[in-house]
C-alpha positions as CSV (number, residue, x, y, z in Angstrom):
1,M,212.0,55.6,15.3
2,I,209.4,52.8,17.4
3,V,206.5,54.6,18.2
4,P,202.5,53.2,20.1
5,L,200.5,52.7,17.2
6,D,197.7,55.3,17.3
7,A,194.7,55.8,15.3
8,A,196.4,58.6,13.5
9,L,199.0,55.7,12.2
10,L,196.1,53.1,11.6
11,P,195.5,54.2,7.7
12,A,199.1,54.6,7.0
13,C,199.8,50.7,8.9
14,E,196.3,49.4,7.1
15,R,197.7,50.1,3.8
16,I,200.8,48.6,4.8
17,A,199.5,45.3,5.8
18,R,197.4,45.7,2.7
19,E,200.8,45.7,0.4
20,C,202.8,42.6,2.6
21,L,200.2,40.0,4.2
22,P,197.0,38.2,2.9
23,A,193.8,39.8,1.7
24,G,192.0,40.5,4.9
25,T,194.8,41.7,6.8
26,G,194.9,45.3,6.7
27,A,190.6,45.2,7.7
28,A,192.0,43.5,11.1
29,L,194.4,45.5,12.3
30,A,192.1,47.9,14.1
31,A,190.3,45.3,16.0
32,S,193.7,43.5,16.5
33,A,195.3,46.6,17.9
34,A,192.5,47.6,20.0
35,S,192.3,44.7,21.8
36,P,193.8,45.0,25.6
37,V,195.8,41.9,25.4
38,N,197.7,43.1,22.0
39,R,200.6,46.3,22.1
40,Y,201.1,47.4,18.2
41,F,203.8,49.7,17.5
42,A,204.8,51.2,14.5
43,A,208.1,52.3,12.8
44,L,208.4,55.8,11.0
45,D,211.2,57.1,8.8
46,A,212.5,60.7,9.3
47,D,209.8,62.4,7.7
48,G,207.4,60.8,10.8
49,D,205.7,58.5,7.8
50,A,204.8,54.8,9.0
51,V,206.9,52.5,7.0
52,G,206.2,49.2,9.2
53,Y,204.4,48.2,12.1
54,G,204.0,44.6,14.7
55,G,201.9,43.8,17.8
56,V,202.8,41.4,20.3
57,S,200.2,39.6,22.4
58,V,200.6,38.8,25.9
59,A,198.5,35.8,28.1
60,A,199.3,35.3,31.0
61,D,203.6,33.9,30.7
62,E,203.4,33.6,27.0
63,A,203.7,36.4,24.4
64,E,202.6,36.0,20.6
65,I,203.6,38.2,17.7
66,P,200.7,37.5,15.5
67,E,202.0,39.8,12.9
68,I,204.8,42.2,11.0
69,A,205.2,44.3,8.3
70,V,207.8,46.7,6.6
71,A,206.7,48.2,3.8
72,P,208.2,47.0,0.5
73,H,210.1,50.2,-0.5
74,A,211.8,50.2,3.6
75,R,212.9,46.7,3.6
76,R,216.2,45.8,4.3
77,R,216.9,48.6,6.8
78,G,216.7,46.6,9.9
79,I,212.9,47.8,10.7
80,G,211.7,44.5,11.5
81,R,214.3,43.5,13.4
82,A,213.3,46.8,15.2
83,L,210.1,46.4,15.3
């Protein structure tokens, strides 16, 4: 299930960022997610645990995906594509 990233899911998504992305990315996630031009989403497994996240930044008529990450144990299941 894909849901908006909220404060309760942020620690799990920061852990995923530390596992999957370059150093320092997890620390920047909270600031990026809080920006009014960004929208971040979390992918949850059947137990409600975050297994991935992604974001989109929109400005005028352009959009950018600043980051997307899926936990190693949850890869190859279409989560990145869903995000």
